[in-house]
Z-matrix of the N, CA and C atoms (Angstrom, degrees):
N
C 1 1.512
C 2 1.496 1 108.74
N 3 1.305 2 117.05 1 133.93
C 4 1.422 3 123.87 2 179.97
C 5 1.546 4 110.76 3 -68.72
N 6 1.367 5 108.50 4 152.87
C 7 1.391 6 110.75 5 173.46
C 8 1.454 7 121.89 6 -81.06
N 9 1.227 8 128.57 7 132.85
C 10 1.430 9 126.78 8 -170.18
C 11 1.524 10 106.64 9 -81.53
N 12 1.314 11 115.26 10 132.85
C 13 1.558 12 119.44 11 178.04
C 14 1.522 13 108.93 12 -68.81
N 15 1.280 14 118.10 13 144.32
C 16 1.387 15 120.55 14 -174.05
C 17 1.596 16 113.01 15 -80.76
N 18 1.307 17 111.74 16 -15.38
C 19 1.599 18 116.67 17 179.72
C 20 1.511 19 109.31 18 -101.76
N 21 1.441 20 119.88 19 17.36
C 22 1.518 21 118.58 20 -176.02
C 23 1.646 22 106.41 21 -96.44
N 24 1.229 23 107.17 22 165.29
C 25 1.549 24 117.66 23 173.83
C 26 1.589 25 109.19 24 -63.47
N 27 1.240 26 115.69 25 -45.93
C 28 1.399 27 121.34 26 175.04
C 29 1.586 28 113.30 27 -49.87
N 30 1.334 29 117.88 28 -50.97
C 31 1.326 30 120.50 29 -173.78
C 32 1.558 31 106.61 30 -66.07
N 33 1.428 32 121.18 31 -40.15
C 34 1.402 33 121.83 32 172.29
C 35 1.490 34 115.62 33 -56.01
N 36 1.313 35 115.10 34 -39.36
C 37 1.510 36 124.11 35 -177.26
C 38 1.560 37 106.60 36 -66.97
N 39 1.384 38 113.44 37 -42.61
C 40 1.562 39 114.90 38 172.01
C 41 1.339 40 115.52 39 -58.37
N 42 1.388 41 120.02 40 -44.71
C 43 1.408 42 124.59 41 -171.91
C 44 1.626 43 106.85 42 -70.87
N 45 1.257 44 116.75 43 -34.37
C 46 1.409 45 123.13 44 177.58
C 47 1.586 46 114.97 45 -55.05
N 48 1.304 47 106.62 46 -38.16
C 49 1.555 48 118.29 47 -175.79
C 50 1.457 49 108.12 48 -87.76
N 51 1.344 50 120.48 49 1.69
C 52 1.496 51 124.34 50 -176.05
C 53 1.520 52 112.06 51 42.22
N 54 1.345 53 120.61 52 68.78
C 55 1.363 54 124.39 53 -176.36
C 56 1.633 55 106.59 54 -101.70
N 57 1.185 56 116.44 55 150.73
C 58 1.494 57 125.58 56 167.07
C 59 1.468 58 109.49 57 -78.29
N 60 1.371 59 116.52 58 115.46
C 61 1.515 60 121.53 59 -175.51
C 62 1.537 61 114.22 60 -69.42
N 63 1.167 62 114.97 61 -13.25
C 64 1.559 63 120.64 62 -177.69
C 65 1.621 64 107.80 63 -81.40
N 66 1.383 65 117.01 64 -22.13
C 67 1.474 66 123.19 65 179.45
C 68 1.507 67 104.40 66 -85.64
N 69 1.472 68 113.39 67 102.51
C 70 1.524 69 117.49 68 176.79
C 71 1.498 70 115.83 69 -69.60
N 72 1.276 71 121.18 70 -31.93
C 73 1.315 72 127.25 71 -177.82
C 74 1.624 73 109.27 72 -67.49
N 75 1.171 74 114.79 73 -47.24
C 76 1.530 75 119.29 74 -178.22
C 77 1.497 76 105.21 75 -66.16
N 78 1.349 77 122.20 76 -38.57
C 79 1.425 78 123.87 77 176.54
C 80 1.498 79 112.67 78 -60.56
N 81 1.340 80 114.58 79 -42.37
C 82 1.408 81 119.64 80 -172.62
C 83 1.656 82 107.77 81 -72.05
N 84 1.379 83 116.16 82 -34.51
C 85 1.373 84 116.46 83 175.64
C 86 1.653 85 114.70 84 -69.40
N 87 1.330 86 111.37 85 -36.23
C 88 1.515 87 114.84 86 -177.81
C 89 1.478 88 105.31 87 -75.04
N 90 1.315 89 121.19 88 -33.46
C 91 1.515 90 122.09 89 177.85
C 92 1.517 91 107.03 90 -61.44
N 93 1.355 92 117.00 91 -45.22
C 94 1.430 93 123.55 92 -174.41
C 95 1.655 94 107.25 93 -59.41
N 96 1.355 95 116.35 94 -45.85
C 97 1.490 96 126.06 95 -177.52
C 98 1.524 97 105.76 96 -63.62
N 99 1.287 98 112.49 97 -44.37
C 100 1.591 99 120.21 98 -175.53
C 101 1.496 100 106.88 99 -60.82
N 102 1.316 101 119.13 100 -52.09
C 103 1.440 102 118.87 101 177.98
C 104 1.440 103 118.57 102 -65.96
N 105 1.340 104 120.05 103 -32.89
C 106 1.503 105 123.19 104 169.19
C 107 1.468 106 111.07 105 -56.08
N 108 1.332 107 113.92 106 -51.75
C 109 1.513 108 119.98 107 -178.96
C 110 1.522 109 111.27 108 -60.09
N 111 1.323 110 114.99 109 -48.42
C 112 1.470 111 127.94 110 -179.73
C 113 1.494 112 109.71 111 -52.47
N 114 1.404 113 113.38 112 -49.47
C 115 1.545 114 115.81 113 -174.89
C 116 1.594 115 108.10 114 -75.85
N 117 1.348 116 118.75 115 -26.15
C 118 1.409 117 120.31 116 -178.48
C 119 1.545 118 109.99 117 -69.95
N 120 1.378 119 114.91 118 -38.72
C 121 1.431 120 115.91 119 -178.56
C 122 1.451 121 110.21 120 -82.18
N 123 1.408 122 122.50 121 -26.18
C 124 1.364 123 122.56 122 171.08
C 125 1.596 124 114.53 123 -58.95
N 126 1.262 125 109.96 124 -48.46
C 127 1.536 126 116.53 125 -179.79
C 128 1.528 127 110.99 126 -66.46
N 129 1.305 128 119.55 127 -33.42
C 130 1.520 129 123.47 128 172.29
C 131 1.461 130 109.08 129 -58.52
N 132 1.311 131 114.78 130 -44.74
C 133 1.541 132 120.42 131 -168.10
C 134 1.569 133 103.57 132 -71.97
N 135 1.397 134 115.24 133 -40.64
C 136 1.443 135 115.27 134 -174.75
C 137 1.535 136 110.46 135 -69.01
N 138 1.450 137 117.50 136 -31.66
C 139 1.380 138 120.61 137 175.74
C 140 1.518 139 112.40 138 -67.61
N 141 1.264 140 119.66 139 -30.27
C 142 1.464 141 121.89 140 -174.22
C 143 1.566 142 111.57 141 -91.22
N 144 1.345 143 113.62 142 -11.86
C 145 1.423 144 118.08 143 -178.08
C 146 1.605 145 113.13 144 -60.02
N 147 1.274 146 107.31 145 -65.09
C 148 1.532 147 115.81 146 -172.13
C 149 1.523 148 106.75 147 -141.76
N 150 1.326 149 111.64 148 131.80
C 151 1.467 150 116.10 149 170.67
C 152 1.541 151 107.67 150 -116.51
N 153 1.195 152 112.80 151 140.88
C 154 1.476 153 121.77 152 179.72
C 155 1.515 154 108.42 153 -117.32
N 156 1.384 155 113.24 154 131.89
C 157 1.405 156 117.55 155 -179.70
C 158 1.549 157 104.99 156 -121.30
N 159 1.293 158 116.30 157 142.24
C 160 1.505 159 126.20 158 -177.32
C 161 1.496 160 99.71 159 -117.37
N 162 1.358 161 116.10 160 125.75
C 163 1.427 162 122.75 161 173.86
C 164 1.502 163 110.96 162 -124.18
N 165 1.159 164 116.04 163 156.22
C 166 1.577 165 126.12 164 171.71
C 167 1.397 166 113.77 165 -116.30
N 168 1.278 167 115.22 166 128.65
C 169 1.512 168 119.73 167 -178.68
C 170 1.546 169 111.30 168 -126.73
N 171 1.199 170 120.54 169 138.59
C 172 1.365 171 126.54 170 176.86
C 173 1.485 172 112.80 171 -65.80
N 174 1.317 173 117.49 172 156.96
C 175 1.462 174 122.41 173 -173.86
C 176 1.408 175 108.47 174 -58.51
N 177 1.358 176 117.08 175 -47.90
C 178 1.519 177 120.11 176 -178.30
C 179 1.495 178 111.35 177 -52.39
N 180 1.284 179 115.90 178 -47.89
C 181 1.451 180 121.15 179 -174.94
C 182 1.615 181 112.07 180 -71.45
N 183 1.240 182 113.75 181 -30.13
C 184 1.503 183 121.76 182 174.19
C 185 1.556 184 107.32 183 -61.49
N 186 1.290 185 118.10 184 -55.99
C 187 1.524 186 122.23 185 173.75
C 188 1.465 187 115.04 186 -45.75
N 189 1.369 188 112.71 187 -45.92
C 190 1.459 189 119.15 188 -176.78
C 191 1.562 190 109.65 189 -71.60
N 192 1.321 191 117.69 190 -38.25
C 193 1.400 192 123.25 191 174.63
C 194 1.516 193 114.00 192 -68.59
N 195 1.177 194 120.63 193 -32.81
C 196 1.505 195 124.64 194 177.22
C 197 1.626 196 106.89 195 -74.46
N 198 1.258 197 114.29 196 -40.63
C 199 1.473 198 114.64 197 173.05
C 200 1.510 199 113.66 198 -58.40
N 201 1.299 200 114.50 199 -48.12
C 202 1.507 201 118.11 200 174.86
C 203 1.493 202 114.28 201 -54.53
N 204 1.222 203 116.43 202 -49.47
C 205 1.399 204 126.22 203 -178.88
C 206 1.497 205 108.80 204 -58.38
N 207 1.364 206 117.08 205 -41.11
C 208 1.440 207 119.23 206 -176.50
C 209 1.601 208 107.01 207 -69.92
N 210 1.293 209 116.73 208 -36.23
C 211 1.509 210 120.91 209 -175.81
C 212 1.610 211 104.69 210 -69.71
N 213 1.364 212 116.33 211 -30.99
C 214 1.503 213 122.63 212 -176.53
C 215 1.617 214 105.12 213 -79.53
N 216 1.348 215 115.94 214 -28.24
C 217 1.466 216 117.50 215 -170.68
C 218 1.589 217 114.73 216 73.37
N 219 1.340 218 108.41 217 31.38
C 220 1.513 219 113.57 218 178.52
C 221 1.499 220 106.27 219 -137.84
N 222 1.385 221 110.93 220 173.15
C 223 1.587 222 118.21 221 179.06
C 224 1.496 223 107.31 222 -87.03
N 225 1.386 224 112.59 223 169.26
C 226 1.444 225 124.95 224 -175.58
C 227 1.655 226 107.68 225 -55.73
N 228 1.322 227 118.37 226 -57.29
C 229 1.499 228 114.32 227 -173.58
C 230 1.510 229 112.78 228 -53.61
N 231 1.431 230 118.65 229 -44.51
C 232 1.311 231 119.51 230 -169.41
C 233 1.562 232 108.82 231 -74.63
N 234 1.361 233 117.12 232 -24.16
C 235 1.457 234 122.23 233 179.39
C 236 1.652 235 101.59 234 -71.90
N 237 1.313 236 122.31 235 -42.41
C 238 1.347 237 120.65 236 -176.08
C 239 1.504 238 110.83 237 -71.19
N 240 1.343 239 119.50 238 -30.32
C 241 1.378 240 122.80 239 174.89
C 242 1.588 241 109.61 240 -67.68
N 243 1.413 242 118.39 241 -38.25
C 244 1.346 243 121.83 242 173.32
C 245 1.553 244 110.40 243 -56.10
N 246 1.338 245 113.80 244 -52.86
C 247 1.556 246 120.72 245 177.58
C 248 1.584 247 109.76 246 -49.78
N 249 1.352 248 119.38 247 -44.50
C 250 1.382 249 117.99 248 -175.20
C 251 1.568 250 107.02 249 -72.36
N 252 1.284 251 120.47 250 -42.50
C 253 1.501 252 122.75 251 173.12
C 254 1.385 253 115.35 252 -49.19
N 255 1.414 254 115.13 253 -46.91
C 256 1.582 255 118.97 254 177.76
C 257 1.457 256 108.43 255 -66.16
N 258 1.277 257 124.38 256 -38.25
C 259 1.415 258 131.01 257 -176.08
C 260 1.543 259 104.79 258 -60.80
N 261 1.345 260 117.79 259 -51.42
C 262 1.433 261 121.79 260 -178.66
C 263 1.535 262 113.74 261 -59.75
N 264 1.394 263 113.16 262 -41.09
C 265 1.378 264 120.55 263 -174.89
C 266 1.522 265 114.88 264 -81.05
N 267 1.411 266 110.52 265 1.32
C 268 1.581 267 114.90 266 -172.67
C 269 1.478 268 115.35 267 60.02
N 270 1.278 269 117.70 268 28.60
C 271 1.454 270 115.91 269 179.10
C 272 1.585 271 107.96 270 -121.67
N 273 1.228 272 119.09 271 167.98
C 274 1.429 273 119.02 272 170.72
C 275 1.496 274 123.82 273 -94.74
N 276 1.281 275 121.61 274 146.57
C 277 1.305 276 120.91 275 -176.66
C 278 1.514 277 114.00 276 -61.33
N 279 1.276 278 117.62 277 -28.18
C 280 1.472 279 127.06 278 178.57
C 281 1.538 280 108.46 279 -64.64
N 282 1.343 281 116.25 280 -36.96
C 283 1.490 282 116.28 281 178.84
C 284 1.509 283 113.15 282 -69.49
N 285 1.374 284 115.79 283 -38.94
C 286 1.458 285 118.82 284 175.17
C 287 1.370 286 114.64 285 -70.27
N 288 1.329 287 117.25 286 -36.93
C 289 1.521 288 113.77 287 176.73
C 290 1.459 289 116.33 288 -70.62
N 291 1.366 290 115.43 289 -32.16
C 292 1.527 291 122.38 290 179.76
C 293 1.590 292 101.57 291 -62.72
N 294 1.295 293 116.77 292 -48.61
C 295 1.566 294 117.90 293 -173.83
C 296 1.491 295 107.27 294 -61.28
N 297 1.419 296 117.43 295 -47.88
C 298 1.456 297 120.79 296 -178.23
C 299 1.585 298 109.42 297 -57.35
N 300 1.368 299 113.42 298 -46.80
C 301 1.410 300 115.73 299 179.00
C 302 1.565 301 114.95 300 -61.82
N 303 1.243 302 112.64 301 -40.46
C 304 1.559 303 117.78 302 -179.87
C 305 1.676 304 103.58 303 -65.20
N 306 1.164 305 118.58 304 -45.79
C 307 1.510 306 119.08 305 177.61
C 308 1.600 307 113.14 306 -57.66
N 309 1.353 308 112.95 307 -44.99
C 310 1.427 309 115.21 308 179.22
C 311 1.538 310 107.61 309 -68.58
N 312 1.237 311 121.95 310 -32.61
C 313 1.436 312 118.64 311 -175.51
C 314 1.554 313 104.76 312 -72.16
N 315 1.281 314 116.71 313 -41.49
C 316 1.478 315 115.31 314 177.64
C 317 1.501 316 114.70 315 -62.66
N 318 1.344 317 112.51 316 -39.10
C 319 1.581 318 110.23 317 175.37
C 320 1.474 319 109.90 318 -64.32
N 321 1.282 320 124.43 319 -36.74
C 322 1.509 321 126.12 320 -175.94
C 323 1.595 322 103.00 321 -68.00
N 324 1.307 323 118.92 322 -41.99
C 325 1.500 324 116.96 323 176.99
C 326 1.504 325 112.73 324 -64.16
N 327 1.362 326 115.75 325 -39.60
C 328 1.476 327 111.67 326 176.55
C 329 1.509 328 112.62 327 -71.91
N 330 1.201 329 119.36 328 -30.53
C 331 1.463 330 119.87 329 177.51
C 332 1.485 331 111.39 330 -65.69
N 333 1.412 332 116.29 331 -42.43
C 334 1.438 333 117.59 332 175.16
C 335 1.360 334 115.87 333 -61.71
N 336 1.453 335 116.90 334 -41.90
C 337 1.543 336 117.68 335 -179.96
C 338 1.551 337 108.24 336 -63.85
N 339 1.259 338 112.21 337 -40.18
C 340 1.526 339 114.39 338 -177.53
C 341 1.528 340 112.33 339 -61.08
N 342 1.344 341 114.68 340 -39.20
C 343 1.560 342 115.84 341 179.65
C 344 1.504 343 108.34 342 -67.59
N 345 1.444 344 114.58 343 -35.30
C 346 1.531 345 113.66 344 177.83
C 347 1.685 346 112.38 345 -67.24
N 348 1.286 347 113.48 346 -33.71
C 349 1.509 348 119.33 347 174.44
C 350 1.580 349 108.67 348 -63.99
N 351 1.234 350 118.37 349 -43.43
C 352 1.403 351 119.99 350 -178.42
C 353 1.538 352 112.90 351 -68.20
N 354 1.343 353 114.15 352 -37.35
C 355 1.382 354 115.43 353 172.24
C 356 1.534 355 117.52 354 -67.30
N 357 1.257 356 115.55 355 -32.74
C 358 1.425 357 119.28 356 178.82
C 359 1.502 358 112.91 357 -76.07
N 360 1.269 359 119.08 358 -38.77
C 361 1.464 360 127.83 359 -177.00
C 362 1.515 361 107.57 360 -81.05
N 363 1.312 362 124.36 361 -16.65
C 364 1.435 363 116.59 362 -178.73
C 365 1.482 364 114.08 363 -68.88
N 366 1.306 365 118.01 364 -20.08
C 367 1.488 366 121.16 365 178.19
C 368 1.506 367 114.67 366 -85.24
N 369 1.341 368 113.55 367 -13.09
C 370 1.477 369 115.74 368 176.51
C 371 1.466 370 117.49 369 -95.05
N 372 1.264 371 118.51 370 167.78
C 373 1.468 372 126.25 371 -166.31
C 374 1.560 373 111.93 372 -105.26
N 375 1.388 374 118.83 373 14.00
C 376 1.414 375 121.32 374 -170.83
C 377 1.528 376 121.09 375 -82.61
N 378 1.368 377 117.57 376 5.62
C 379 1.406 378 117.94 377 176.18
C 380 1.635 379 111.84 378 108.15
N 381 1.384 380 111.05 379 -173.89
C 382 1.380 381 115.83 380 179.09
C 383 1.491 382 107.60 381 -95.97
N 384 1.411 383 112.64 382 134.98
C 385 1.527 384 123.01 383 -179.52
C 386 1.465 385 115.27 384 -107.05
N 387 1.437 386 116.38 385 7.35
C 388 1.430 387 125.24 386 177.42
C 389 1.609 388 114.30 387 60.37
N 390 1.333 389 110.22 388 39.20
C 391 1.544 390 113.83 389 -177.68
C 392 1.555 391 107.52 390 -73.02
N 393 1.291 392 117.04 391 -28.25
C 394 1.480 393 117.26 392 176.94
C 395 1.492 394 112.53 393 -60.41
N 396 1.276 395 117.53 394 -41.68
C 397 1.509 396 126.08 395 -177.40
C 398 1.591 397 104.81 396 -65.80
N 399 1.291 398 119.37 397 -42.50
C 400 1.459 399 124.47 398 -177.67
C 401 1.522 400 106.13 399 -62.23
N 402 1.289 401 114.13 400 -49.47
C 403 1.522 402 117.83 401 179.89
C 404 1.438 403 108.70 402 -59.93
N 405 1.318 404 124.18 403 -43.97
C 406 1.590 405 119.88 404 178.90
C 407 1.453 406 113.71 405 -62.04
N 408 1.364 407 114.08 406 -33.29
C 409 1.520 408 116.61 407 -179.87
C 410 1.444 409 111.21 408 -71.37
N 411 1.378 410 120.06 409 -34.19
C 412 1.402 411 123.56 410 175.67
C 413 1.468 412 113.91 411 -70.84
N 414 1.312 413 114.36 412 -33.65
C 415 1.500 414 117.24 413 175.76
C 416 1.470 415 113.00 414 -72.39
N 417 1.383 416 119.04 415 -35.95
C 418 1.447 417 122.47 416 179.79
C 419 1.645 418 107.55 417 -64.60
N 420 1.298 419 117.15 418 -43.01
C 421 1.355 420 127.83 419 -178.28
C 422 1.512 421 107.33 420 -61.78
N 423 1.199 422 125.21 421 -44.57
C 424 1.406 423 131.47 422 177.45
C 425 1.384 424 112.39 423 -67.18
N 426 1.331 425 121.35 424 -37.58
C 427 1.425 426 121.89 425 175.98
C 428 1.600 427 110.00 426 -71.56
N 429 1.274 428 117.98 427 -34.87
C 430 1.427 429 118.31 428 178.78
C 431 1.516 430 107.13 429 -66.75
N 432 1.273 431 119.96 430 -40.70
C 433 1.499 432 122.69 431 177.05
C 434 1.523 433 111.67 432 -55.63
N 435 1.397 434 111.39 433 -46.84
C 436 1.436 435 118.82 434 -177.43
C 437 1.621 436 109.90 435 -56.90
N 438 1.332 437 106.51 436 -45.03
C 439 1.595 438 109.83 437 -178.47
C 440 1.517 439 109.82 438 -68.65
N 441 1.277 440 127.18 439 -29.97
C 442 1.435 441 127.75 440 177.54
C 443 1.506 442 109.21 441 -64.08
N 444 1.229 443 116.66 442 -41.07
C 445 1.523 444 120.01 443 -171.30
C 446 1.478 445 103.03 444 -73.67
């Protein structure tokens, strides 16, 4: 019989059951119980880690799905995830996409106005107004929005 390492989970399990280490039969039974429990929890964790679903969609629906994804600016799996999130939150995807589009439109308007201000103030002598930093902030926000969609 192999010697059990003192820093292993099996050793802790045996200590928890307060077993006499000279009784080899009791150790063998507890080892068997430990590995049963260990394998059961391992299988349970593997099942919960990741679930993969395979779906089949007709050609007509795929064309529709691709069109919707193109409108969203995302790929098919992320669009399906968005649909599921909307269903869980009891909202429609149209509401979320309209909100995102409105925010993007506002960001574009702000960016356009900012570029106009930069062009006007470039001819004046009043110093730096940190327009570059504002443009960077707007670009970062728009990148974050694109990742969310």
